[in-house]
C-alpha positions as CSV (number, residue, x, y, z in Angstrom):
1,M,-37.0,-5.7,-37.4
2,S,-38.1,-3.3,-34.7
3,S,-35.9,-2.0,-32.0
4,K,-38.1,-3.8,-29.3
5,E,-37.5,-7.2,-31.1
6,Q,-33.7,-6.5,-31.3
7,T,-33.6,-5.5,-27.6
8,G,-35.5,-8.7,-26.7
9,E,-33.1,-10.9,-28.7
10,D,-30.1,-9.1,-27.0
11,N,-31.6,-9.7,-23.6
12,V,-32.1,-13.4,-24.4
13,E,-28.5,-13.7,-25.4
14,K,-27.3,-11.9,-22.3
15,I,-29.5,-14.1,-20.1
16,G,-28.2,-17.3,-21.7
17,A,-24.6,-16.1,-21.1
18,L,-25.3,-15.2,-17.5
19,N,-27.0,-18.5,-16.8
20,E,-23.9,-20.3,-18.1
21,I,-21.7,-18.2,-15.8
22,F,-23.9,-18.8,-12.8
23,E,-23.9,-22.5,-13.4
24,N,-20.1,-22.5,-13.4
25,V,-20.1,-20.4,-10.2
26,I,-22.5,-22.8,-8.5
27,S,-20.5,-25.9,-9.4
28,D,-17.3,-24.2,-8.2
29,A,-18.8,-22.5,-5.2
30,S,-16.9,-24.5,-2.6
31,D,-13.6,-23.9,-4.2
32,L,-14.5,-20.2,-4.7
33,I,-15.3,-19.8,-1.0
34,K,-12.0,-21.6,0.0
35,D,-10.1,-19.2,-2.2
36,L,-11.9,-16.2,-0.8
37,Y,-11.2,-17.4,2.7
38,W,-7.5,-17.7,2.2
39,S,-7.4,-14.4,0.2
40,V,-8.9,-12.7,3.2
41,K,-6.4,-14.4,5.6
42,T,-3.5,-13.0,3.5
43,Y,-4.5,-9.5,4.4
44,L,-3.9,-10.3,8.0
45,L,-0.6,-12.1,7.3
46,F,0.9,-9.3,5.1
47,G,-0.4,-6.6,7.4
48,L,1.5,-8.2,10.3
49,I,4.6,-8.7,8.2
50,T,4.5,-5.1,7.1
51,I,4.1,-3.8,10.7
52,L,7.0,-6.0,11.7
53,F,9.2,-4.6,8.9
54,G,8.2,-1.1,10.1
55,V,9.2,-1.8,13.6
56,Q,12.5,-3.4,12.4
57,T,13.2,-0.3,10.3
58,L,12.7,1.9,13.4
59,I,15.0,-0.2,15.6
60,Y,17.7,-0.7,12.9
61,N,17.9,3.1,12.1
62,I,17.5,4.5,15.6
63,D,21.0,6.1,15.3
64,A,20.2,7.8,12.0
65,I,16.9,9.1,13.5
66,Q,18.8,10.6,16.5
67,D,21.1,12.3,14.0
68,R,18.0,14.0,12.6
69,L,17.9,11.9,9.4
70,Y,14.1,11.4,9.2
71,I,13.9,9.3,6.0
72,P,14.0,6.0,8.0
73,L,11.3,7.4,10.3
74,F,9.1,8.3,7.3
75,V,9.6,4.8,5.7
76,A,8.8,3.1,9.0
77,G,5.7,5.2,9.5
78,A,4.5,4.4,6.0
79,M,5.0,0.7,6.6
80,L,3.2,0.8,10.0
81,F,0.3,2.7,8.3
82,A,0.2,0.3,5.4
83,G,0.2,-2.7,7.8
84,A,-2.6,-1.2,9.9
85,V,-4.7,-0.6,6.7
86,Q,-4.1,-4.2,5.7
87,I,-5.2,-5.5,9.1
88,L,-8.3,-3.3,9.0
89,N,-9.1,-4.6,5.6
90,Y,-8.9,-8.1,6.9
91,F,-11.5,-7.4,9.6
92,R,-13.7,-5.6,7.1
93,L,-13.6,-8.4,4.6
94,R,-14.0,-11.1,7.3
95,K,-17.2,-9.4,8.5
96,K,-18.4,-8.9,5.0
97,Y,-18.0,-12.6,4.0
98,S,-18.7,-14.2,7.4
99,R,-22.0,-15.7,6.3
100,L,-20.2,-17.5,3.4
101,F,-17.5,-18.7,5.7
102,K,-20.1,-20.1,8.1
103,V,-21.9,-21.9,5.3
104,Q,-18.5,-23.4,4.2
105,D,-17.8,-24.6,7.7
106,E,-21.3,-26.2,7.9
107,L,-20.7,-28.0,4.6
108,K,-17.4,-29.3,5.8
109,K,-19.1,-30.9,8.8
110,A,-21.8,-32.5,6.8
């Protein structure tokens, strides 16, 4: 058997496997979009929670910070930064998948 025939058979097997995967994705597309929508929303939720914990850490440890103990300031800063990154990720993903979300909304209405 030549290498071209072997490669052709491998490609046929791969195409069959990919077709099966795509058929499953198409049949579950609505659920997949819903899961993606709520996954993107969790970035916003956890970003806000992280920022709130950072602010709370600053407020709770203000006496320690005034005594020149900067570990609470570092922790609060890291939490504020992490929360901001999560919220920016939310906006990036919302923009990236906005077409899918619009299609899902139109399918709900129909």
